[in-house]
PDB file of N, CA, C and O in Angstrom:
ATOM      1  N   MET A   1      64.639-127.650 -63.388  1.00  0.00           N
ATOM      2  CA  MET A   1      65.499-127.125 -64.428  1.00  0.00           C
ATOM      3  C   MET A   1      65.564-125.578 -64.356  1.00  0.00           C
ATOM      4  O   MET A   1      66.629-124.973 -64.476  1.00  0.00           O
ATOM      5  N   ASN A   2      64.454-125.010 -64.168  1.00  0.00           N
ATOM      6  CA  ASN A   2      64.410-123.561 -64.098  1.00  0.00           C
ATOM      7  C   ASN A   2      65.225-122.989 -62.977  1.00  0.00           C
ATOM      8  O   ASN A   2      65.919-121.990 -63.163  1.00  0.00           O
ATOM      9  N   ARG A   3      65.158-123.601 -61.812  1.00  0.00           N
ATOM     10  CA  ARG A   3      65.949-123.184 -60.690  1.00  0.00           C
ATOM     11  C   ARG A   3      67.467-123.336 -60.973  1.00  0.00           C
ATOM     12  O   ARG A   3      68.270-122.488 -60.585  1.00  0.00           O
ATOM     13  N   THR A   4      67.812-124.379 -61.623  1.00  0.00           N
ATOM     14  CA  THR A   4      69.242-124.523 -61.906  1.00  0.00           C
ATOM     15  C   THR A   4      69.810-123.462 -62.881  1.00  0.00           C
ATOM     16  O   THR A   4      70.926-122.965 -62.725  1.00  0.00           O
ATOM     17  N   LEU A   5      68.955-123.138 -63.919  1.00  0.00           N
ATOM     18  CA  LEU A   5      69.464-122.109 -64.807  1.00  0.00           C
ATOM     19  C   LEU A   5      69.537-120.745 -64.129  1.00  0.00           C
ATOM     20  O   LEU A   5      70.437-119.958 -64.424  1.00  0.00           O
ATOM     21  N   ILE A   6      68.568-120.443 -63.193  1.00  0.00           N
ATOM     22  CA  ILE A   6      68.691-119.148 -62.420  1.00  0.00           C
ATOM     23  C   ILE A   6      69.834-119.186 -61.569  1.00  0.00           C
ATOM     24  O   ILE A   6      70.497-118.153 -61.463  1.00  0.00           O
ATOM     25  N   LEU A   7      70.201-120.302 -60.889  1.00  0.00           N
ATOM     26  CA  LEU A   7      71.318-120.318 -60.088  1.00  0.00           C
ATOM     27  C   LEU A   7      72.601-120.284 -60.845  1.00  0.00           C
ATOM     28  O   LEU A   7      73.595-119.772 -60.330  1.00  0.00           O
ATOM     29  N   ILE A   8      72.635-120.806 -62.051  1.00  0.00           N
ATOM     30  CA  ILE A   8      73.832-120.680 -62.895  1.00  0.00           C
ATOM     31  C   ILE A   8      73.979-119.235 -63.379  1.00  0.00           C
ATOM     32  O   ILE A   8      75.115-118.783 -63.524  1.00  0.00           O
ATOM     33  N   GLY A   9      72.951-118.516 -63.628  1.00  0.00           N
ATOM     34  CA  GLY A   9      72.897-117.190 -64.126  1.00  0.00           C
ATOM     35  C   GLY A   9      73.449-116.233 -62.977  1.00  0.00           C
ATOM     36  O   GLY A   9      74.258-115.336 -63.211  1.00  0.00           O
ATOM     37  N   LEU A  10      72.964-116.494 -61.785  1.00  0.00           N
ATOM     38  CA  LEU A  10      73.377-115.712 -60.605  1.00  0.00           C
ATOM     39  C   LEU A  10      74.851-115.946 -60.309  1.00  0.00           C
ATOM     40  O   LEU A  10      75.577-115.015 -59.961  1.00  0.00           O
ATOM     41  N   LEU A  11      75.295-117.213 -60.453  1.00  0.00           N
ATOM     42  CA  LEU A  11      76.751-117.467 -60.235  1.00  0.00           C
ATOM     43  C   LEU A  11      77.621-116.673 -61.217  1.00  0.00           C
ATOM     44  O   LEU A  11      78.638-116.093 -60.837  1.00  0.00           O
ATOM     45  N   ILE A  12      77.205-116.659 -62.468  1.00  0.00           N
ATOM     46  CA  ILE A  12      77.888-115.941 -63.530  1.00  0.00           C
ATOM     47  C   ILE A  12      77.970-114.427 -63.247  1.00  0.00           C
ATOM     48  O   ILE A  12      78.999-113.772 -63.411  1.00  0.00           O
ATOM     49  N   ILE A  13      76.801-113.927 -62.811  1.00  0.00           N
ATOM     50  CA  ILE A  13      76.703-112.449 -62.436  1.00  0.00           C
ATOM     51  C   ILE A  13      77.665-112.205 -61.247  1.00  0.00           C
ATOM     52  O   ILE A  13      78.409-111.224 -61.234  1.00  0.00           O
ATOM     53  N   ALA A  14      77.635-113.126 -60.241  1.00  0.00           N
ATOM     54  CA  ALA A  14      78.491-112.997 -58.981  1.00  0.00           C
ATOM     55  C   ALA A  14      79.896-112.956 -59.396  1.00  0.00           C
ATOM     56  O   ALA A  14      80.616-112.068 -58.941  1.00  0.00           O
ATOM     57  N   ILE A  15      80.386-113.874 -60.258  1.00  0.00           N
ATOM     58  CA  ILE A  15      81.756-113.973 -60.714  1.00  0.00           C
ATOM     59  C   ILE A  15      82.159-112.706 -61.464  1.00  0.00           C
ATOM     60  O   ILE A  15      83.273-112.204 -61.314  1.00  0.00           O
ATOM     61  N   GLY A  16      81.183-112.177 -62.313  1.00  0.00           N
ATOM     62  CA  GLY A  16      81.552-110.921 -63.084  1.00  0.00           C
ATOM     63  C   GLY A  16      81.717-109.840 -62.094  1.00  0.00           C
ATOM     64  O   GLY A  16      82.656-109.059 -62.243  1.00  0.00           O
ATOM     65  N   LEU A  17      80.891-109.706 -61.082  1.00  0.00           N
ATOM     66  CA  LEU A  17      81.062-108.641 -60.132  1.00  0.00           C
ATOM     67  C   LEU A  17      82.310-108.662 -59.347  1.00  0.00           C
ATOM     68  O   LEU A  17      82.936-107.640 -59.064  1.00  0.00           O
ATOM     69  N   LEU A  18      82.678-109.943 -58.980  1.00  0.00           N
ATOM     70  CA  LEU A  18      83.819-110.088 -58.122  1.00  0.00           C
ATOM     71  C   LEU A  18      85.099-110.217 -58.853  1.00  0.00           C
ATOM     72  O   LEU A  18      86.166-110.303 -58.243  1.00  0.00           O
ATOM     73  N   TRP A  19      85.018-110.233 -60.180  1.00  0.00           N
ATOM     74  CA  TRP A  19      86.278-110.427 -61.045  1.00  0.00           C
ATOM     75  C   TRP A  19      87.554-109.633 -60.703  1.00  0.00           C
ATOM     76  O   TRP A  19      88.664-110.158 -60.792  1.00  0.00           O
ATOM     77  N   PRO A  20      87.366-108.301 -60.292  1.00  0.00           N
ATOM     78  CA  PRO A  20      88.595-107.637 -59.901  1.00  0.00           C
ATOM     79  C   PRO A  20      89.350-108.228 -58.710  1.00  0.00           C
ATOM     80  O   PRO A  20      90.578-108.181 -58.643  1.00  0.00           O
ATOM     81  N   TRP A  21      88.585-108.780 -57.782  1.00  0.00           N
ATOM     82  CA  TRP A  21      89.257-109.459 -56.676  1.00  0.00           C
ATOM     83  C   TRP A  21      89.690-110.908 -56.995  1.00  0.00           C
ATOM     84  O   TRP A  21      90.763-111.349 -56.581  1.00  0.00           O
ATOM     85  N   LEU A  22      88.785-111.680 -57.781  1.00  0.00           N
ATOM     86  CA  LEU A  22      89.157-113.085 -58.164  1.00  0.00           C
ATOM     87  C   LEU A  22      90.427-113.106 -59.003  1.00  0.00           C
ATOM     88  O   LEU A  22      91.164-114.092 -58.984  1.00  0.00           O
ATOM     89  N   SER A  23      90.688-112.044 -59.729  1.00  0.00           N
ATOM     90  CA  SER A  23      91.849-112.138 -60.712  1.00  0.00           C
ATOM     91  C   SER A  23      93.123-112.063 -59.980  1.00  0.00           C
ATOM     92  O   SER A  23      94.174-112.249 -60.594  1.00  0.00           O
ATOM     93  N   ARG A  24      93.119-111.799 -58.683  1.00  0.00           N
ATOM     94  CA  ARG A  24      94.312-111.710 -57.871  1.00  0.00           C
ATOM     95  C   ARG A  24      94.891-113.045 -57.518  1.00  0.00           C
ATOM     96  O   ARG A  24      96.099-113.201 -57.336  1.00  0.00           O
ATOM     97  N   PHE A  25      93.950-114.063 -57.418  1.00  0.00           N
ATOM     98  CA  PHE A  25      94.356-115.384 -57.200  1.00  0.00           C
ATOM     99  C   PHE A  25      95.148-115.993 -58.316  1.00  0.00           C
ATOM    100  O   PHE A  25      95.010-115.582 -59.468  1.00  0.00           O
ATOM    101  N   PRO A  26      96.044-117.041 -57.983  1.00  0.00           N
ATOM    102  CA  PRO A  26      96.914-117.494 -59.027  1.00  0.00           C
ATOM    103  C   PRO A  26      96.361-118.524 -59.939  1.00  0.00           C
ATOM    104  O   PRO A  26      97.119-119.210 -60.625  1.00  0.00           O
ATOM    105  N   PHE A  27      94.941-118.679 -59.981  1.00  0.00           N
ATOM    106  CA  PHE A  27      94.379-119.672 -60.943  1.00  0.00           C
ATOM    107  C   PHE A  27      94.656-119.233 -62.326  1.00  0.00           C
ATOM    108  O   PHE A  27      94.486-118.072 -62.698  1.00  0.00           O
ATOM    109  N   GLY A  28      95.089-120.191 -63.081  1.00  0.00           N
ATOM    110  CA  GLY A  28      95.423-120.020 -64.478  1.00  0.00           C
ATOM    111  C   GLY A  28      96.924-119.770 -64.698  1.00  0.00           C
ATOM    112  O   GLY A  28      97.397-119.625 -65.825  1.00  0.00           O
ATOM    113  N   GLN A  29      97.670-119.725 -63.534  1.00  0.00           N
ATOM    114  CA  GLN A  29      99.113-119.604 -63.608  1.00  0.00           C
ATOM    115  C   GLN A  29      99.770-120.626 -62.706  1.00  0.00           C
ATOM    116  O   GLN A  29     100.816-120.372 -62.107  1.00  0.00           O
ATOM    117  N   LEU A  30      99.093-121.875 -62.611  1.00  0.00           N
ATOM    118  CA  LEU A  30      99.601-122.909 -61.701  1.00  0.00           C
ATOM    119  C   LEU A  30     100.603-123.810 -62.525  1.00  0.00           C
ATOM    120  O   LEU A  30     100.610-123.807 -63.756  1.00  0.00           O
ATOM    121  N   PRO A  31     101.390-124.528 -61.807  1.00  0.00           N
ATOM    122  CA  PRO A  31     102.340-125.339 -62.556  1.00  0.00           C
ATOM    123  C   PRO A  31     101.431-126.502 -63.155  1.00  0.00           C
ATOM    124  O   PRO A  31     100.487-126.977 -62.524  1.00  0.00           O
ATOM    125  N   GLY A  32     101.780-126.892 -64.356  1.00  0.00           N
ATOM    126  CA  GLY A  32     101.055-127.832 -65.105  1.00  0.00           C
ATOM    127  C   GLY A  32     100.072-127.162 -66.165  1.00  0.00           C
ATOM    128  O   GLY A  32      99.625-127.830 -67.097  1.00  0.00           O
ATOM    129  N   ASP A  33      99.760-125.859 -65.993  1.00  0.00           N
ATOM    130  CA  ASP A  33      98.982-125.150 -67.080  1.00  0.00           C
ATOM    131  C   ASP A  33      99.935-124.935 -68.271  1.00  0.00           C
ATOM    132  O   ASP A  33     101.079-124.505 -68.115  1.00  0.00           O
ATOM    133  N   ILE A  34      99.448-125.230 -69.380  1.00  0.00           N
ATOM    134  CA  ILE A  34     100.235-125.154 -70.629  1.00  0.00           C
ATOM    135  C   ILE A  34      99.957-123.775 -71.316  1.00  0.00           C
ATOM    136  O   ILE A  34      98.822-123.433 -71.650  1.00  0.00           O
ATOM    137  N   VAL A  35     101.084-122.999 -71.503  1.00  0.00           N
ATOM    138  CA  VAL A  35     100.966-121.643 -72.152  1.00  0.00           C
ATOM    139  C   VAL A  35     102.092-121.674 -73.257  1.00  0.00           C
ATOM    140  O   VAL A  35     103.276-121.861 -72.978  1.00  0.00           O
ATOM    141  N   ILE A  36     101.646-121.485 -74.459  1.00  0.00           N
ATOM    142  CA  ILE A  36     102.562-121.333 -75.639  1.00  0.00           C
ATOM    143  C   ILE A  36     102.247-119.943 -76.238  1.00  0.00           C
ATOM    144  O   ILE A  36     101.117-119.616 -76.600  1.00  0.00           O
ATOM    145  N   ARG A  37     103.331-119.160 -76.311  1.00  0.00           N
ATOM    146  CA  ARG A  37     103.288-117.812 -76.961  1.00  0.00           C
ATOM    147  C   ARG A  37     104.233-117.772 -78.103  1.00  0.00           C
ATOM    148  O   ARG A  37     105.418-118.079 -77.968  1.00  0.00           O
ATOM    149  N   ARG A  38     103.715-117.397 -79.220  1.00  0.00           N
ATOM    150  CA  ARG A  38     104.456-117.189 -80.352  1.00  0.00           C
ATOM    151  C   ARG A  38     104.311-115.721 -80.847  1.00  0.00           C
ATOM    152  O   ARG A  38     103.746-114.906 -80.118  1.00  0.00           O
ATOM    153  N   GLU A  39     104.776-115.378 -81.998  1.00  0.00           N
ATOM    154  CA  GLU A  39     104.725-114.033 -82.481  1.00  0.00           C
ATOM    155  C   GLU A  39     103.239-113.517 -82.577  1.00  0.00           C
ATOM    156  O   GLU A  39     102.855-112.491 -82.015  1.00  0.00           O
ATOM    157  N   ASN A  40     102.461-114.316 -83.331  1.00  0.00           N
ATOM    158  CA  ASN A  40     101.030-113.842 -83.563  1.00  0.00           C
ATOM    159  C   ASN A  40      99.948-114.652 -82.858  1.00  0.00           C
ATOM    160  O   ASN A  40      98.755-114.363 -82.942  1.00  0.00           O
ATOM    161  N   VAL A  41     100.411-115.652 -82.179  1.00  0.00           N
ATOM    162  CA  VAL A  41      99.509-116.580 -81.581  1.00  0.00           C
ATOM    163  C   VAL A  41      99.778-116.846 -80.011  1.00  0.00           C
ATOM    164  O   VAL A  41     100.933-116.839 -79.584  1.00  0.00           O
ATOM    165  N   SER A  42      98.788-117.055 -79.254  1.00  0.00           N
ATOM    166  CA  SER A  42      98.920-117.527 -77.925  1.00  0.00           C
ATOM    167  C   SER A  42      98.037-118.637 -77.713  1.00  0.00           C
ATOM    168  O   SER A  42      96.886-118.557 -78.140  1.00  0.00           O
ATOM    169  N   PHE A  43      98.450-119.722 -77.073  1.00  0.00           N
ATOM    170  CA  PHE A  43      97.713-120.875 -76.804  1.00  0.00           C
ATOM    171  C   PHE A  43      97.779-121.185 -75.349  1.00  0.00           C
ATOM    172  O   PHE A  43      98.878-121.306 -74.808  1.00  0.00           O
ATOM    173  N   TYR A  44      96.632-121.325 -74.661  1.00  0.00           N
ATOM    174  CA  TYR A  44      96.576-121.456 -73.154  1.00  0.00           C
ATOM    175  C   TYR A  44      95.683-122.606 -72.879  1.00  0.00           C
ATOM    176  O   TYR A  44      94.531-122.594 -73.313  1.00  0.00           O
ATOM    177  N   PHE A  45      96.158-123.629 -72.165  1.00  0.00           N
ATOM    178  CA  PHE A  45      95.395-124.865 -71.772  1.00  0.00           C
ATOM    179  C   PHE A  45      95.582-125.060 -70.330  1.00  0.00           C
ATOM    180  O   PHE A  45      96.621-125.602 -69.953  1.00  0.00           O
ATOM    181  N   PRO A  46      94.657-124.664 -69.437  1.00  0.00           N
ATOM    182  CA  PRO A  46      94.790-124.759 -68.065  1.00  0.00           C
ATOM    183  C   PRO A  46      94.453-126.113 -67.413  1.00  0.00           C
ATOM    184  O   PRO A  46      93.411-126.276 -66.778  1.00  0.00           O
ATOM    185  N   ILE A  47      95.366-127.066 -67.591  1.00  0.00           N
ATOM    186  CA  ILE A  47      95.044-128.476 -67.141  1.00  0.00           C
ATOM    187  C   ILE A  47      94.922-128.533 -65.623  1.00  0.00           C
ATOM    188  O   ILE A  47      93.953-129.093 -65.111  1.00  0.00           O
ATOM    189  N   THR A  48      95.894-127.959 -64.878  1.00  0.00           N
ATOM    190  CA  THR A  48      95.831-128.044 -63.423  1.00  0.00           C
ATOM    191  C   THR A  48      94.738-127.219 -62.814  1.00  0.00           C
ATOM    192  O   THR A  48      94.095-127.650 -61.857  1.00  0.00           O
ATOM    193  N   THR A  49      94.502-125.987 -63.370  1.00  0.00           N
ATOM    194  CA  THR A  49      93.409-125.249 -62.916  1.00  0.00           C
ATOM    195  C   THR A  49      92.036-125.911 -63.097  1.00  0.00           C
ATOM    196  O   THR A  49      91.160-125.824 -62.236  1.00  0.00           O
ATOM    197  N   MET A  50      91.892-126.547 -64.201  1.00  0.00           N
ATOM    198  CA  MET A  50      90.578-127.251 -64.459  1.00  0.00           C
ATOM    199  C   MET A  50      90.399-128.438 -63.539  1.00  0.00           C
ATOM    200  O   MET A  50      89.293-128.686 -63.058  1.00  0.00           O
ATOM    201  N   ILE A  51      91.495-129.196 -63.278  1.00  0.00           N
ATOM    202  CA  ILE A  51      91.406-130.324 -62.344  1.00  0.00           C
ATOM    203  C   ILE A  51      90.991-129.846 -60.930  1.00  0.00           C
ATOM    204  O   ILE A  51      90.119-130.441 -60.295  1.00  0.00           O
ATOM    205  N   LEU A  52      91.659-128.722 -60.437  1.00  0.00           N
ATOM    206  CA  LEU A  52      91.333-128.185 -59.099  1.00  0.00           C
ATOM    207  C   LEU A  52      89.845-127.675 -59.096  1.00  0.00           C
ATOM    208  O   LEU A  52      89.098-127.885 -58.140  1.00  0.00           O
ATOM    209  N   LEU A  53      89.483-127.029 -60.166  1.00  0.00           N
ATOM    210  CA  LEU A  53      88.067-126.450 -60.131  1.00  0.00           C
ATOM    211  C   LEU A  53      87.017-127.618 -60.225  1.00  0.00           C
ATOM    212  O   LEU A  53      85.921-127.509 -59.674  1.00  0.00           O
ATOM    213  N   SER A  54      87.360-128.684 -60.901  1.00  0.00           N
ATOM    214  CA  SER A  54      86.475-129.864 -60.914  1.00  0.00           C
ATOM    215  C   SER A  54      86.429-130.503 -59.618  1.00  0.00           C
ATOM    216  O   SER A  54      85.337-130.875 -59.189  1.00  0.00           O
ATOM    217  N   LEU A  55      87.519-130.680 -58.922  1.00  0.00           N
ATOM    218  CA  LEU A  55      87.507-131.284 -57.563  1.00  0.00           C
ATOM    219  C   LEU A  55      86.707-130.421 -56.581  1.00  0.00           C
ATOM    220  O   LEU A  55      85.973-130.943 -55.742  1.00  0.00           O
ATOM    221  N   LEU A  56      86.850-129.129 -56.691  1.00  0.00           N
ATOM    222  CA  LEU A  56      86.075-128.174 -55.802  1.00  0.00           C
ATOM    223  C   LEU A  56      84.556-128.186 -56.109  1.00  0.00           C
ATOM    224  O   LEU A  56      83.741-128.199 -55.187  1.00  0.00           O
ATOM    225  N   VAL A  57      84.209-128.182 -57.311  1.00  0.00           N
ATOM    226  CA  VAL A  57      82.805-128.292 -57.635  1.00  0.00           C
ATOM    227  C   VAL A  57      82.249-129.605 -57.306  1.00  0.00           C
ATOM    228  O   VAL A  57      81.090-129.662 -56.896  1.00  0.00           O
ATOM    229  N   SER A  58      82.985-130.721 -57.448  1.00  0.00           N
ATOM    230  CA  SER A  58      82.528-132.019 -57.137  1.00  0.00           C
ATOM    231  C   SER A  58      82.353-132.150 -55.531  1.00  0.00           C
ATOM    232  O   SER A  58      81.438-132.821 -55.055  1.00  0.00           O
ATOM    233  N   ALA A  59      83.227-131.511 -54.788  1.00  0.00           N
ATOM    234  CA  ALA A  59      83.088-131.511 -53.321  1.00  0.00           C
ATOM    235  C   ALA A  59      81.854-130.788 -52.901  1.00  0.00           C
ATOM    236  O   ALA A  59      81.064-131.253 -52.079  1.00  0.00           O
ATOM    237  N   ILE A  60      81.709-129.585 -53.517  1.00  0.00           N
ATOM    238  CA  ILE A  60      80.481-128.814 -53.156  1.00  0.00           C
ATOM    239  C   ILE A  60      79.199-129.519 -53.475  1.00  0.00           C
ATOM    240  O   ILE A  60      78.249-129.552 -52.692  1.00  0.00           O
ATOM    241  N   LEU A  61      79.209-130.070 -54.636  1.00  0.00           N
ATOM    242  CA  LEU A  61      77.949-130.827 -54.956  1.00  0.00           C
ATOM    243  C   LEU A  61      77.612-132.071 -54.108  1.00  0.00           C
ATOM    244  O   LEU A  61      76.473-132.437 -53.819  1.00  0.00           O
ATOM    245  N   TRP A  62      78.826-132.697 -53.733  1.00  0.00           N
ATOM    246  CA  TRP A  62      78.681-133.950 -52.882  1.00  0.00           C
ATOM    247  C   TRP A  62      78.179-133.524 -51.431  1.00  0.00           C
ATOM    248  O   TRP A  62      77.431-134.253 -50.779  1.00  0.00           O
ATOM    249  N   LEU A  63      78.642-132.295 -50.971  1.00  0.00           N
ATOM    250  CA  LEU A  63      78.068-131.785 -49.711  1.00  0.00           C
ATOM    251  C   LEU A  63      76.659-131.474 -49.761  1.00  0.00           C
ATOM    252  O   LEU A  63      75.943-131.767 -48.803  1.00  0.00           O
ATOM    253  N   PHE A  64      76.164-130.871 -50.858  1.00  0.00           N
ATOM    254  CA  PHE A  64      74.822-130.424 -50.941  1.00  0.00           C
ATOM    255  C   PHE A  64      73.855-131.625 -51.170  1.00  0.00           C
ATOM    256  O   PHE A  64      72.708-131.583 -50.726  1.00  0.00           O
ATOM    257  N   HIS A  65      74.317-132.665 -51.847  1.00  0.00           N
ATOM    258  CA  HIS A  65      73.425-133.872 -52.119  1.00  0.00           C
ATOM    259  C   HIS A  65      73.492-134.878 -50.984  1.00  0.00           C
ATOM    260  O   HIS A  65      72.764-135.871 -51.007  1.00  0.00           O
ATOM    261  N   ARG A  66      74.316-134.660 -50.025  1.00  0.00           N
ATOM    262  CA  ARG A  66      74.466-135.545 -48.934  1.00  0.00           C
ATOM    263  C   ARG A  66      73.380-135.524 -47.916  1.00  0.00           C
ATOM    264  O   ARG A  66      73.438-136.266 -46.935  1.00  0.00           O
TER     265      ARG A  66
END
């Protein structure tokens, strides 16, 4: 459990440091992502992005546990 928490923390730090470069990718703006903008409210629900990230994480975990 300790190793898992440390790895998650390191991953969050890495994403934070790489954010300027990661923001250039079209994640979050894919077809199927729901965006509703009104005068005072914005609602964003990234369905397609979450499905792709879930598939990617599942594939990586499958490779490591194999």
